[in-house]
Every structure is written in structure tokens, then in C-alpha cells.
C-alpha positions in Angstrom: -13.1 -50.0 -1.8 -9.4 -49.3 -1.2 -9.4 -46.6 -3.8 -12.4 -44.7 -2.3 -10.8 -44.9 1.2 -7.5 -43.6 -0.2 -9.2 -40.7 -2.0 -11.0 -39.6 1.2 -7.8 -39.9 3.2 -5.9 -37.8 0.6 -8.6 -35.0 0.8 -8.2 -34.9 4.6 -4.5 -34.7 4.4 -4.7 -31.9 1.9 -7.1 -30.0 4.1 -4.8 -30.4 7.1 -1.8 -29.3 5.2 -3.6 -26.2 3.9 -4.8 -25.3 7.4 -1.2 -25.4 8.7 0.5 -23.6 5.8 -2.4 -21.2 5.1 -2.4 -19.9 8.7 1.4 -19.3 8.6 1.0 -17.7 5.2 -1.7 -15.3 6.4 0.3 -14.3 9.5 3.4 -13.5 7.2 1.2 -11.5 4.8 -0.3 -9.4 7.7 3.2 -8.9 9.1 4.4 -7.6 5.7 1.4 -5.3 5.4 2.0 -4.0 9.0 5.7 -3.3 8.3 4.7 -1.6 5.0 2.2 0.6 6.9 4.9 1.5 9.5 7.3 2.6 6.7 4.6 4.6 5.0 3.8 6.4 8.2 7.5 7.1 8.8 7.8 8.5 5.3 4.7 10.6 5.8 6.1 12.0 9.1 9.3 12.9 7.3 7.1 14.8 4.7 5.2 16.6 7.5 8.5 17.8 9.1 9.9 19.0 5.7 6.7 20.8 4.8 6.3 22.4 8.2 10.0 23.6 8.2 9.4 25.2 4.8 6.1 26.8 6.0 7.9 28.1 9.1 10.7 29.5 7.0 8.3 31.5 4.8 6.1 32.5 7.7 2.9 30.6 7.2 3.4 28.5 10.4 4.3 30.2 13.7 6.6 28.8 16.3 5.1 27.1 19.3 3.9 23.8 20.7 5.6 21.1 22.6 5.8 17.4 22.0 4.5 15.4 23.9 1.7 17.8 24.7 0.0 20.3 22.4 1.6 21.0 19.0 1.2 23.7 16.5 -1.9 23.8 14.3 -0.9 22.8 10.8 -2.6 24.2 7.7 -4.7 21.8 5.6 -2.1 22.1 2.8 0.3 20.1 5.0 -2.1 17.7 6.7 -3.8 17.0 3.4 -0.6 16.0 1.7 -0.1 13.0 4.1 -3.2 10.9 4.1 -1.4 8.1 6.1 -1.3 10.2 9.3 -4.2 10.9 11.6 -4.0 14.4 13.0 -5.2 13.2 16.4 -2.0 11.1 16.8 0.3 13.8 15.4 2.2 16.4 17.4 4.4 19.0 15.7 6.6 21.6 17.6 8.3 24.5 15.9 11.0 26.7 17.6 12.6 29.7 16.0 15.4 32.0 17.2 17.3 34.8 15.5 21.0 35.3 16.4 23.4 37.6 14.5 21.0 38.1 11.7 20.5 34.4 11.1 17.3 32.6 12.0 17.5 29.0 13.3 14.2 27.1 12.9 13.8 23.7 14.4 10.8 21.4 13.7 10.2 18.2 15.6 7.3 15.8 15.2 6.0 12.7 17.0 3.3 10.3 15.9 1.8 7.5 17.9 1.8 4.3 15.8 0.0 1.1 16.7 0.6 -2.2 14.8 -2.5 -4.1 13.7 -1.2 -7.6 14.6 -2.1 -8.4 18.2 1.3 -10.1 18.9 3.1 -6.9 17.8 1.0 -4.4 19.8 3.6 -4.4 22.5 6.0 -3.0 19.9 3.7 0.0 19.3 5.6 3.1 19.7 6.1 6.8 19.0 7.8 7.6 15.8 9.8 10.9 15.9 11.5 13.1 13.3 13.1 16.5 13.4 15.0 19.0 11.3 16.8 22.3 11.7 17.2 25.1 9.2 19.4 28.2 9.3 18.7 31.0 7.0 
């Protein structure tokens, strides 16, 4: 009888330990995935800025747009190369000025990012990136 009671008690203890450690493990795993998603979005935004700067330099993207507000319309060759970004949350502004025969092109971009974990939603923010080219 003692052995049957001990076995049932052991199973209950194991279940309780798993419930405690499993919950913590899942929260840590979701946090790691969320941070990884943030870094992937940041890298994708860097790629959009670089591709837009190149496109503005060769003349396939015209200057315009303001962020926040309405940005320039990007060709699908740029938006298609960054699947992590939703174009509804993306704003890209391009400015261009020519002085003394040199053209200065600046590209700035903003992306509204939201974390998936409810506790981190207060940290949701706007990711920004910019670059300038002189040619």
C-alpha cells in the first residue's frame, strides 16, 4: 500500500514541477522568438533603405514622402525582397538635392513594430533607419 501511495505522490510532484518549469520555458522561448523577429525586421529595414538609396541613385525611385505620414511608393522589386515587412507599417522618404554638380540623396525609413508577447507590447515602437549618398 505504501508503494502505491508513493507512486501516485511522485506522479503528482512530477506534474507540478513540469507545470512550473514548462511555463517558464515557454515564456523564454516566445521571448527569444520575439527578439529574433525584431532583429529580422531591423535587418529587413536596413535592406529596404539600401535598395531604395540605390534605386534613387539610378533614377527608378523619385524623391518625395515624409515620415511619419505618407512615404514614397516603392517598386515591387524592393518590397518583394523583404518578406518580413508589411508595407502598411512601412514609411520611406527620399530627398535629393544637387549642389555644385554633386547630388546628395538621403533615404529614411520607419517601421511600426509590435511585439507578440502581451507583457512586451508596451515596448512596441517605431524602428528607424537612414542613409545618405553623395555622387
